[in-house]
MIVOVO-927689 format. One record per residue: residue in one letter; chain; x, y, z of N, C-alpha, C in turn. Coordinates in pm, whole numbers, plus 32768, in hexadecimal, padded with zeros to 4 digits. Example, Ala and Ser with C-alpha at 12.3 -4.5 7.8 and 13.67 -1.06 7.14 Angstrom:
+-----+-------+------+------+------+------+------+------+------+------+------+
! res ! chain !   nX !   nY !   nZ !  caX !  caY !  caZ !   cX !   cY !   cZ !
+-----+-------+------+------+------+------+------+------+------+------+------+
!   a !     A ! 8527 ! 7DC7 ! 830C ! 84CE ! 7E3E ! 830C ! 8528 ! 7EB6 ! 830C !
!   s !     A ! 8505 ! 7F1F ! 82C4 ! 8557 ! 7F96 ! 82CA ! 850A ! 8003 ! 8313 !
+-----+-------+------+------+------+------+------+------+------+------+------+
***
This chain:
+-----+-------+------+------+------+------+------+------+------+------+------+
! res ! chain !   nX !   nY !   nZ !  caX !  caY !  caZ !   cX !   cY !   cZ !
+-----+-------+------+------+------+------+------+------+------+------+------+
!   x !     A ! 6B78 ! DB86 ! F528 ! 6BA0 ! DBA3 ! F49F ! 6C24 ! DB5B ! F483 !
!   x !     A ! 6C2A ! DB13 ! F414 ! 6CA3 ! DACA ! F3F0 ! 6D0D ! DB29 ! F3B9 !
!   x !     A ! 6D8A ! DAFC ! F3C1 ! 6DF9 ! DB50 ! F394 ! 6DE9 ! DB7B ! F302 !
!   x !     A ! 6DC2 ! DB1E ! F2AB ! 6DB1 ! DB3F ! F21D ! 6D44 ! DBA8 ! F20A !
!   x !     A ! 6CDA ! DBA1 ! F25A ! 6C6F ! DC06 ! F253 ! 6CA5 ! DC8F ! F27C !
!   x !     A ! 6CF9 ! DC90 ! F2E2 ! 6D36 ! DD0E ! F30F ! 6D8E ! DD47 ! F2A1 !
!   x !     A ! 6DDD ! DCF1 ! F261 ! 6E35 ! DD1C ! F1F5 ! 6DE2 ! DD5A ! F184 !
!   x !     A ! 6D76 ! DD17 ! F15D ! 6D21 ! DD4C ! F0F1 ! 6CE4 ! DDD2 ! F119 !
!   x !     A ! 6CB7 ! DDDD ! F195 ! 6C7D ! DE5A ! F1C6 ! 6CE5 ! DECA ! F1C2 !
!   x !     A ! 6D5F ! DEAB ! F1F1 ! 6DC9 ! DF10 ! F1F2 ! 6DF1 ! DF39 ! F166 !
!   x !     A ! 6DEE ! DEDC ! F108 ! 6E0E ! DEFF ! F07C ! 6DAA ! DF66 ! F047 !
!   x !     A ! 6D2E ! DF5D ! F076 ! 6CC6 ! DFBA ! F049 ! 6CCC ! E03F ! F093 !
!   x !     A ! 6CEB ! E039 ! F115 ! 6CDC ! E0B0 ! F169 ! 6D5E ! E0F8 ! F18B !
!   x !     A ! 6DCF ! E0B6 ! F17C ! 6E4E ! E0F4 ! F1A3 ! 6EA7 ! E10A ! F128 !
!   x !     A ! 6EC0 ! E188 ! F10B ! 6F17 ! E1A8 ! F099 ! 6FA3 ! E16F ! F0AE !
!   x !     A ! 6FD5 ! E17A ! F129 ! 705C ! E148 ! F146 ! 7062 ! E0B1 ! F130 !
!   x !     A ! 6FFF ! E069 ! F165 ! 7000 ! DFD8 ! F158 ! 6FF3 ! DFAE ! F0C5 !
!   x !     A ! 6F9B ! DFF1 ! F07D ! 6F87 ! DFD1 ! EFEE ! 7009 ! DFE9 ! EFA0 !
!   x !     A ! 704B ! E059 ! EFBC ! 70C9 ! E079 ! EF78 ! 7134 ! E012 ! EF99 !
!   x !     A ! 7141 ! DFED ! F018 ! 71A3 ! DF88 ! F040 ! 7186 ! DF03 ! EFFB !
!   x !     A ! 7108 ! DEDE ! EFF5 ! 70E1 ! DE60 ! EFB7 ! 7104 ! DE5F ! EF22 !
!   x !     A ! 70E7 ! DECD ! EEDE ! 7106 ! DED7 ! EE4F ! 719D ! DED3 ! EE38 !
!   x !     A ! 71E8 ! DF1A ! EE8A ! 727A ! DF1B ! EE7C ! 72B4 ! DE91 ! EE98 !
!   x !     A ! 727D ! DE4D ! EEFC ! 72AC ! DDC6 ! EF1E ! 7294 ! DD67 ! EEA8 !
!   x !     A ! 721F ! DD70 ! EE6D ! 71FD ! DD1C ! EDF9 ! 7258 ! DD3C ! ED82 !
!   x !     A ! 7274 ! DDBC ! ED6E ! 72CC ! DDE7 ! ED02 ! 735A ! DDB0 ! ED15 !
!   x !     A ! 738B ! DDB8 ! ED90 ! 7410 ! DD83 ! EDAD ! 7414 ! DCEC ! ED9A !
!   x !     A ! 73A4 ! DCAA ! EDB8 ! 7399 ! DC1A ! EDA1 ! 73AE ! DBF9 ! ED0E !
!   x !     A ! 7373 ! DC49 ! ECB7 ! 7380 ! DC35 ! EC27 ! 7410 ! DC48 ! EBFA !
!   x !     A ! 7450 ! DCB2 ! EC2A ! 74DB ! DCCD ! EC06 ! 7535 ! DC5C ! EC37 !
!   x !     A ! 751B ! DC2E ! ECB0 ! 756A ! DBC1 ! ECE9 ! 7558 ! DB40 ! EC98 !
!   x !     A ! 74DF ! DB26 ! EC6C ! 74C5 ! DAAF ! EC1A ! 7512 ! DAB6 ! EB96 !
!   x !     A ! 751A ! DB2E ! EB5C ! 7566 ! DB3F ! EADF ! 75F9 ! DB22 ! EAF7 !
!   x !     A ! 762F ! DB56 ! EB64 ! 76BC ! DB3E ! EB84 ! 76D3 ! DAA9 ! EB9D !
!   x !     A ! 7679 ! DA6B ! EBE8 ! 7688 ! D9DD ! EC0A ! 7677 ! D981 ! EB91 !
!   x !     A ! 763B ! D9B4 ! EB27 ! 7627 ! D960 ! EAB1 ! 76A8 ! D950 ! EA5F !
!   x !     A ! 770B ! D9A4 ! EA7D ! 778B ! D99A ! EA36 ! 77DA ! D923 ! EA69 !
!   x !     A ! 7822 ! D8E6 ! EA11 ! 7871 ! D871 ! EA37 ! 78E7 ! D897 ! EA8F !
!   x !     A ! 7929 ! D904 ! EA69 ! 799B ! D936 ! EAB6 ! 7989 ! D9CB ! EACE !
!   x !     A ! 79B9 ! D9F9 ! EB41 ! 79B1 ! DA87 ! EB60 ! 7A3C ! DAC2 ! EB69 !
!   x !     A ! 7A49 ! DB3B ! EB35 ! 7AC7 ! DB84 ! EB43 ! 7AD1 ! DBB1 ! EBD5 !
!   x !     A ! 7B48 ! DBD8 ! EC00 ! 7B53 ! DC0C ! EC8A ! 7AF7 ! DC83 ! ECA3 !
!   x !     A ! 7AE5 ! DCD7 ! EC3F ! 7A8C ! DD4B ! EC4C ! 79FC ! DD1E ! EC5D !
!   x !     A ! 79D5 ! DCB7 ! EC12 ! 794C ! DC83 ! EC1D ! 7936 ! DC42 ! ECA6 !
!   x !     A ! 799C ! DC00 ! ECDB ! 7992 ! DBC5 ! ED60 ! 7979 ! DC32 ! EDC9 !
!   x !     A ! 79C5 ! DCA0 ! EDBE ! 79B4 ! DD10 ! EE1A ! 7928 ! DD4A ! EE0D !
!   x !     A ! 78FA ! DD5C ! ED93 ! 7874 ! DD92 ! ED7A ! 7809 ! DD34 ! EDB3 !
!   x !     A ! 781D ! DCB2 ! EDA3 ! 77BF ! DC4F ! EDD6 ! 77B3 ! DC5A ! EE6E !
!   x !     A ! 7825 ! DC65 ! EEB1 ! 7824 ! DC72 ! EF43 ! 77DF ! DCF4 ! EF6E !
!   x !     A ! 77F8 ! DD5F ! EF24 ! 77BB ! DDE0 ! EF43 ! 7722 ! DDD7 ! EF36 !
!   x !     A ! 76F5 ! DD96 ! EECD ! 7665 ! DD88 ! EEB6 ! 7627 ! DD31 ! EF24 !
!   x !     A ! 766B ! DCC6 ! EF4A ! 7639 ! DC71 ! EFB5 ! 7628 ! DCBF ! F037 !
!   x !     A ! 7689 ! DD15 ! F056 ! 7682 ! DD66 ! F0CF ! 760E ! DDC9 ! F0C8 !
!   x !     A ! 75FC ! DE07 ! F054 ! 758D ! DE66 ! F042 ! 7507 ! DE1F ! F054 !
!   x !     A ! 74FC ! DDA8 ! F018 ! 7481 ! DD5A ! F025 ! 7464 ! DD3A ! F0B7 !
!   x !     A ! 74CB ! DD10 ! F0FF ! 74BA ! DCEC ! F18B ! 7491 ! DD66 ! F1DF !
!   x !     A ! 74CD ! DDD8 ! F1C3 ! 74A9 ! DE52 ! F20D ! 7416 ! DE76 ! F1F5 !
!   x !     A ! 73EA ! DE69 ! F17A ! 735D ! DE87 ! F15A ! 7300 ! DE23 ! F19D !
!   x !     A ! 7326 ! DDA4 ! F19A ! 72D4 ! DD3D ! F1D9 ! 72CD ! DD53 ! F270 !
!   x !     A ! 733D ! DD76 ! F2AD ! 7340 ! DD92 ! F33D ! 72E6 ! DE08 ! F35F !
!   x !     A ! 72E9 ! DE70 ! F30E ! 7295 ! DEE6 ! F327 ! 7201 ! DEC2 ! F319 !
!   x !     A ! 71E0 ! DE72 ! F2B3 ! 7155 ! DE49 ! F2A1 ! 7126 ! DDF7 ! F319 !
!   x !     A ! 717C ! DD9F ! F34C ! 715A ! DD4E ! F3C1 ! 7143 ! DDA7 ! F43B !
!   x !     A ! 7193 ! DE0F ! F447 ! 7183 ! DE6C ! F4B7 ! 70FD ! DEB5 ! F4AD !
!   x !     A ! 70D6 ! DEDA ! F434 ! 7056 ! DF1E ! F420 ! 6FE3 ! DEC0 ! F445 !
!   x !     A ! 6FED ! DE41 ! F41E ! 6F86 ! DDDF ! F441 ! 6F7F ! DDCF ! F4D9 !
!   x !     A ! 6FF4 ! DDC5 ! F51A ! 6FF7 ! DDB8 ! F5AC ! 6FB5 ! DE31 ! F5EF !
!   x !     A ! 6FD6 ! DEA9 ! F5BD ! 6F9B ! DF23 ! F5F5 ! 6F03 ! DF22 ! F5E2 !
!   x !     A ! 6ED7 ! DEF6 ! F56E ! 6E47 ! DEEF ! F552 ! 6E04 ! DE91 ! F5B6 !
!   x !     A ! 6E40 ! DE1C ! F5CB ! 6E07 ! DDBB ! F628 ! 6E02 ! DDF4 ! F6B6 !
!   x !     A ! 6E6E ! DE35 ! F6DD ! 6E75 ! DE6F ! F764 ! 6E0C ! DEDC ! F777 !
!   x !     A ! 6DFF ! DF31 ! F712 ! 6DA1 ! DFA0 ! F71B ! 6D0F ! DF74 ! F70F !
!   x !     A ! 6CFA ! DEFD ! F6DA ! 6C71 ! DECA ! F6C9 ! 6C58 ! DE4F ! F71F !
!   x !     A ! 6CB2 ! DE36 ! F77E ! 6CA8 ! DDC5 ! F7DB ! 6C88 ! DD42 ! F794 !
!   x !     A ! 6CDA ! DD21 ! F731 ! 6CC1 ! DCA9 ! F6E0 ! 6D2D ! DC3F ! F6F4 !
!   x !     A ! 6D6E ! DC3D ! F762 ! 6DD9 ! DBDB ! F779 ! 6D9F ! DB57 ! F775 !
+-----+-------+------+------+------+------+------+------+------+------+------+
***
């Protein structure tokens, strides 16, 4: 099973994975809005960094779920 197939399966079967995926996509949208500005205030810079960290944490957790799925289903 390919990684993308596992991701799609987890989106359907895992509430946690689906929620993380939706939140990651939402943060992507917010980050794109911030990045579309020509200049950022210091507060916006701080917010941008915070959003990037949140996105990374969600992505890391999703990767861990995929790894666990592969391990539990012997799909290495």
